[in-house]
C-alpha positions as CSV (number, residue, x, y, z in Angstrom):
1,M,0.0,0.0,0.0
2,S,1.3,3.5,-0.9
3,I,0.7,6.5,1.3
4,K,1.5,10.0,0.1
5,G,1.4,13.3,1.9
6,I,3.0,16.5,2.9
7,A,5.5,16.1,5.8
8,R,5.6,18.0,9.0
9,V,8.8,17.4,11.0
10,D,9.5,18.0,14.7
11,K,11.4,16.3,17.4
12,K,8.7,17.3,19.9
13,T,5.4,15.8,19.0
14,K,3.5,18.4,21.1
15,N,4.9,21.2,18.9
16,L,4.2,19.3,15.7
17,T,0.5,18.8,16.5
18,K,0.0,22.6,16.8
19,R,0.7,23.1,13.1
20,I,0.1,19.8,11.2
21,Q,-2.9,19.8,8.9
22,H,-5.4,17.1,8.0
23,N,-4.0,14.2,6.0
24,E,-0.4,15.2,6.4
25,I,2.4,12.9,7.4
26,A,3.8,13.4,10.9
27,V,7.6,12.8,11.1
28,I,8.5,12.6,14.8
29,C,11.3,11.4,17.0
30,H,9.3,10.1,20.0
31,H,10.7,7.3,22.1
32,E,8.0,5.1,23.7
33,L,5.1,7.0,22.2
34,D,2.6,7.9,24.9
35,K,-1.2,8.0,24.7
36,V,-1.5,11.8,25.1
37,A,0.7,12.3,22.1
38,A,-1.2,9.7,20.1
39,D,-4.5,11.4,21.0
40,S,-3.2,14.7,19.8
41,L,-2.1,13.2,16.5
42,I,-5.5,11.5,16.1
43,A,-7.2,14.9,16.8
44,A,-5.1,16.5,14.1
45,K,-6.3,13.7,11.7
46,V,-2.8,12.9,10.4
47,R,-2.5,10.6,7.4
48,A,0.4,8.5,8.8
49,V,3.2,8.7,11.4
50,I,6.9,8.1,10.7
51,N,8.8,7.7,13.9
52,A,12.6,8.0,13.8
53,V,13.0,5.9,17.0
54,P,11.1,2.9,18.5
55,S,7.5,3.8,19.5
56,L,7.2,0.7,21.7
57,S,8.7,0.4,25.2
58,D,10.5,-2.6,26.5
59,D,9.7,-1.7,30.1
60,Y,6.0,-1.1,30.1
61,P,2.9,-1.4,27.8
62,N,2.8,2.2,26.5
63,L,-0.5,2.9,24.9
64,G,0.5,5.4,22.1
65,P,1.1,2.9,19.3
66,I,-2.0,0.8,19.8
67,T,-4.1,4.0,20.1
68,L,-3.0,5.3,16.7
69,L,-3.3,1.9,15.0
70,E,-6.8,1.3,16.3
71,A,-7.7,4.8,15.0
72,G,-6.6,3.7,11.6
73,I,-3.4,5.7,11.5
74,P,-0.4,3.7,10.1
75,I,3.0,3.8,11.9
76,L,6.3,3.3,10.2
77,D,8.6,2.8,13.1
78,A,12.3,3.1,13.9
79,V,13.4,4.5,10.5
80,G,16.5,6.2,12.0
81,E,17.1,9.7,13.4
82,E,18.7,10.7,10.1
83,I,15.3,11.2,8.7
84,M,14.9,14.3,10.8
85,E,17.6,15.9,8.7
86,L,16.7,14.4,5.4
87,V,13.1,15.6,5.4
88,S,12.2,19.3,5.5
89,E,8.9,20.9,6.4
90,G,6.5,20.7,3.5
91,D,8.3,18.0,1.6
92,E,6.1,15.5,-0.2
93,L,6.7,11.9,1.0
94,E,5.5,8.5,0.0
95,I,5.5,5.4,2.2
96,R,5.6,2.2,0.2
97,G,5.5,-0.8,2.6
98,S,8.5,-0.3,4.9
99,V,10.3,2.3,2.8
100,V,10.0,6.2,2.7
101,F,10.5,7.9,-0.6
102,K,11.2,11.6,-1.3
103,K,11.0,12.7,-5.0
104,G,11.1,9.0,-6.0
105,V,14.3,8.3,-4.0
106,A,14.3,5.9,-1.0
107,I,15.6,7.8,2.0
108,A,14.7,5.6,5.0
109,E,13.4,2.2,5.9
110,G,11.5,1.1,9.0
111,I,9.1,-1.3,10.5
112,P,5.4,-1.0,9.6
113,L,3.7,-1.7,12.9
114,T,0.6,-3.9,13.1
115,I,-2.1,-4.2,15.8
116,Q,-1.2,-7.8,16.4
117,Q,2.5,-7.1,16.7
118,V,2.0,-4.2,19.1
119,K,-0.3,-6.3,21.3
120,E,2.2,-9.1,21.5
121,H,5.0,-6.6,22.4
122,M,2.7,-5.0,25.1
123,E,2.1,-8.4,26.6
124,Q,5.8,-9.1,26.8
125,S,6.3,-5.7,28.5
126,R,3.7,-6.6,31.1
127,G,5.8,-9.6,32.0
128,R,8.7,-7.3,33.0
129,M,6.6,-5.0,35.1
130,D,7.7,-6.4,38.5
131,R,11.3,-5.6,37.7
132,V,10.4,-2.1,36.5
133,L,8.2,-1.4,39.5
134,S,11.0,-2.4,41.9
135,R,13.4,0.0,40.2
136,F,10.8,2.8,40.1
137,I,10.1,2.5,43.8
138,H,13.8,2.6,44.7
139,N,14.2,5.7,42.5
140,T,11.2,7.4,44.1
141,L,12.4,6.8,47.6
142,D,15.9,8.0,46.8
143,Y,14.7,11.2,45.3
144,A,12.1,11.7,48.1
145,R,14.9,11.9,50.6
146,N,16.4,14.8,48.7
147,E,13.1,16.6,48.0
148,V,11.6,16.3,51.5
149,D,12.1,20.1,51.9
150,F,9.7,20.5,49.0
151,V,6.7,19.8,51.2
152,C,8.1,20.8,54.6
153,G,8.4,24.5,54.3
154,G,11.5,24.8,52.3
155,L,9.9,26.5,49.3
156,S,9.6,30.2,48.7
157,M,6.0,30.6,47.4
158,P,5.4,33.4,44.9
159,E,3.0,36.1,45.9
160,V,0.0,35.8,43.5
161,A,-3.0,38.0,43.0
162,T,-5.4,35.1,42.5
163,T,-7.4,34.4,45.7
164,F,-7.5,30.8,46.8
165,K,-8.5,31.1,50.5
166,G,-11.9,29.7,51.2
167,R,-12.5,28.6,47.6
168,H,-12.3,25.3,45.7
169,T,-9.5,25.0,43.1
170,L,-9.7,23.0,39.9
171,I,-6.2,22.0,38.5
172,V,-6.3,20.8,34.9
173,V,-3.4,19.0,33.2
174,R,-3.7,17.8,29.6
175,G,-3.4,14.1,30.6
176,H,-5.3,10.9,29.8
177,N,-9.0,11.5,29.1
178,Y,-8.9,15.1,30.3
179,K,-11.7,16.1,27.9
180,E,-14.1,13.3,29.0
181,D,-13.3,14.1,32.7
182,L,-13.8,17.8,32.3
183,M,-17.1,17.1,30.6
184,A,-18.1,14.8,33.5
185,I,-17.6,17.6,36.1
186,K,-18.8,20.5,34.0
187,S,-21.9,21.0,36.2
188,Y,-19.6,21.2,39.3
189,I,-17.5,23.9,37.6
190,D,-20.6,25.9,36.6
191,E,-22.2,25.7,40.0
192,V,-19.2,26.0,42.4
193,H,-17.0,28.4,40.3
194,P,-13.7,27.1,41.6
195,V,-10.4,28.8,40.9
196,L,-9.3,27.6,37.5
197,V,-5.7,26.6,37.3
198,G,-4.2,25.4,34.0
199,V,-0.9,23.5,34.1
200,D,0.8,24.3,30.8
201,G,-1.5,22.9,28.1
202,G,-4.2,22.4,30.7
203,A,-5.0,26.1,30.2
204,D,-5.9,25.3,26.6
205,A,-8.0,22.4,27.8
206,L,-10.0,24.8,29.9
207,M,-10.4,27.2,27.0
208,E,-11.7,24.4,24.8
209,F,-14.6,24.2,27.2
210,G,-15.3,27.9,27.2
211,Y,-13.5,28.7,30.5
212,T,-10.8,31.3,31.1
213,P,-8.1,30.1,33.5
214,D,-7.5,32.3,36.5
215,L,-3.9,31.2,36.8
216,I,-1.5,29.3,34.5
217,I,1.5,27.6,35.9
218,G,4.2,25.6,34.2
219,D,7.4,25.8,32.1
220,M,5.3,27.2,29.2
221,D,6.5,24.8,26.6
222,S,3.2,23.1,25.7
223,I,0.7,26.0,25.8
224,T,-0.6,28.2,23.0
225,D,0.1,31.9,22.7
226,K,-3.7,32.4,22.8
227,A,-3.9,30.8,26.3
228,L,-0.9,32.8,27.5
229,C,-2.6,36.0,26.4
230,S,-6.0,35.1,27.9
231,G,-5.5,37.4,30.9
232,A,-4.7,34.7,33.4
233,E,-2.1,35.3,36.0
234,L,1.2,33.5,35.0
235,V,3.6,31.6,37.1
236,V,6.7,30.1,35.5
237,H,8.0,26.9,37.0
238,A,11.8,27.3,37.4
239,Y,14.6,25.0,38.3
240,P,15.5,25.0,42.0
241,D,18.5,27.2,41.2
242,G,16.2,29.9,39.8
243,R,16.7,29.3,36.0
244,A,13.4,29.7,34.2
245,P,13.7,29.0,30.5
246,G,10.0,29.5,30.0
247,L,10.2,33.1,31.1
248,A,11.7,34.2,27.8
249,R,8.6,33.1,25.9
250,V,6.3,34.9,28.3
251,E,8.3,38.1,28.0
252,S,8.5,37.8,24.2
253,L,4.7,38.2,24.2
254,G,5.0,41.3,26.3
255,L,3.6,39.6,29.4
256,Q,4.7,39.4,33.0
257,A,5.0,36.3,35.2
258,K,6.0,35.3,38.7
259,I,8.7,32.7,39.2
260,F,8.3,29.6,41.3
261,P,11.7,27.7,41.7
262,A,11.0,24.1,42.8
263,P,11.8,20.5,42.1
264,G,9.1,18.1,40.8
265,T,6.5,18.6,38.2
266,S,4.4,21.7,37.4
267,E,1.2,20.0,38.6
268,D,2.9,19.3,41.9
269,I,3.7,22.9,42.5
270,A,0.2,23.9,41.4
271,M,-1.2,21.8,44.2
272,M,1.3,23.1,46.7
273,L,0.5,26.7,45.8
274,A,-3.2,26.2,46.1
275,Y,-2.8,24.3,49.4
276,E,-0.4,26.9,50.9
277,K,-2.7,29.8,49.8
278,G,-5.6,28.3,51.8
279,T,-7.9,26.6,49.2
280,E,-10.7,24.5,50.7
281,L,-10.6,21.7,48.2
282,I,-8.4,20.7,45.2
283,V,-10.0,18.9,42.3
284,A,-7.5,17.5,39.9
285,V,-8.2,16.6,36.2
286,G,-5.7,14.8,33.9
287,T,-2.9,14.7,36.5
288,H,-0.1,12.1,36.6
289,S,-0.5,9.9,39.7
290,N,0.9,6.4,39.0
291,M,3.9,4.6,37.7
292,L,2.7,4.2,34.1
293,D,1.9,8.0,33.9
294,F,5.4,8.8,34.9
295,L,7.1,6.3,32.7
296,E,5.2,7.8,29.8
297,K,6.6,11.2,30.8
298,G,10.1,9.7,30.7
299,R,10.5,9.9,34.5
300,K,12.1,7.1,36.5
301,G,10.4,8.0,39.8
302,M,7.6,10.2,41.3
303,A,9.1,11.5,44.5
304,S,7.7,15.0,44.5
305,T,4.2,13.8,43.5
306,F,4.3,11.2,46.2
307,L,5.3,13.8,48.8
308,V,2.8,16.4,47.7
309,R,-0.1,14.0,47.7
310,L,0.9,12.9,51.2
311,K,0.6,16.6,52.3
312,V,-2.5,17.8,50.5
313,G,-4.3,14.4,50.4
314,D,-7.0,15.4,52.9
315,I,-8.4,18.1,50.6
316,L,-7.5,16.5,47.2
317,V,-10.2,15.0,45.0
318,D,-8.6,13.3,41.9
319,A,-11.2,13.5,39.1
320,K,-8.9,11.6,36.7
321,G,-11.0,8.8,35.1
322,V,-14.3,10.0,36.7
323,S,-15.8,9.8,33.2
324,Q,-15.2,6.1,33.1
325,L,-17.7,5.5,36.0
326,Y,-20.8,6.0,33.9
327,R,-19.5,5.2,30.4
328,N,-21.8,2.8,28.5
329,R,-24.1,2.3,31.5
330,L,-27.2,3.9,29.9
331,K,-28.8,0.8,28.3
332,M,-31.8,0.8,26.0
333,K,-34.1,-0.8,28.6
334,Y,-33.4,2.2,30.9
335,V,-34.2,4.6,28.0
336,G,-37.4,2.7,27.4
337,Q,-38.4,2.9,31.1
338,I,-37.7,6.6,31.2
339,L,-39.8,7.2,28.1
340,L,-42.6,5.0,29.5
341,A,-42.6,6.9,32.8
342,G,-42.9,10.2,30.9
343,L,-45.7,8.9,28.7
344,V,-47.9,7.6,31.5
345,P,-48.9,11.1,33.0
346,L,-49.2,12.4,29.4
347,A,-51.6,9.6,28.6
348,V,-53.7,10.3,31.7
349,V,-54.0,14.0,30.9
350,I,-55.0,13.3,27.3
351,A,-57.5,10.6,28.3
352,M,-59.2,13.0,30.7
353,A,-59.9,15.7,28.1
354,P,-63.5,15.3,26.6
355,P,-62.5,15.9,23.0
356,T,-59.9,13.2,23.3
357,R,-62.4,10.7,24.8
358,E,-64.6,11.2,21.7
359,L,-61.7,10.7,19.3
360,F,-60.7,7.6,21.1
361,R,-64.3,6.2,20.9
362,L,-64.3,6.9,17.1
363,L,-61.0,5.1,16.7
364,V,-62.4,2.0,18.5
365,L,-65.5,2.0,16.3
366,N,-63.3,2.1,13.2
367,V,-61.2,-0.8,14.4
368,R,-64.3,-2.8,15.1
369,L,-65.7,-2.2,11.7
370,I,-62.4,-3.1,9.9
371,F,-62.1,-6.4,11.8
372,G,-65.8,-7.1,11.9
373,V,-66.0,-7.3,15.7
């Protein structure tokens, strides 16, 4: 089978998905392709994916490849990192089987992944999970010893204008099923009006649903200019030594931001900020909270997240996956029962009206005449 299309090239999949158009070919360099990246490629309706490096993980059953293939998007895998230099933005490419052609010349060769092949590899990875889990736990504990000050008063909190005290806080990260989970708690957002905090691309997620974030926090590398310019208060996550690479982008847009030097992830410091500023409840959507989440992010441990959740756990409600609770539970028999329940009072009202009684009698007479009864 031959696949032709215009190429978009980027070593960072999250940057590529911001500009790729429908039916174009994504040329990426993404080790152990994660589900969030796969979902973004599916949303962009790409024609195919060429990955310079292996999409499958040997350590854990990462969901990115199977998600793409089940959506009908072919993957040509492990073609070699040279392709990132051989292909320029806007080149027309053709994929014939395992070979990539540019202007009729073969430039790379890879492995066309199949659903069966990916499922078998994922099953093999599951067999190695005990070993991976042991290593992950040891890494987490080692880092936790070094980051204990992170939750025990060793951080210098930025002074923010956003008021948290006495209010609920919704923290949104663009993680697994964030759209479905946001939809599931939409009535809560509309009724309670919590402080809306977007962690990097989580700000764009809020705006997709028609909300304007009150505060955006992160390293500002996976957020759109539109979200940055939404009027939200900005807090740039900096390294513990104070370096804040994300600040340059904010300032290039003519915006100002506070700096928050801290170890850990941006969602961790978002929770810590809300907690220390006196929020009553933290509701988290799309956050990373387990080993697979962190392995997908390329992290070998989750020390700061472990420590933060120990501290804020009494006011934390993790809404990740809440949409799964009621998925596919509304069966047709329930729909029929609901309709019947609604029709009963309607039928009573109609039957009690004198004109309706006469019409009903006329219908009965017609039926009797037709059937001779």
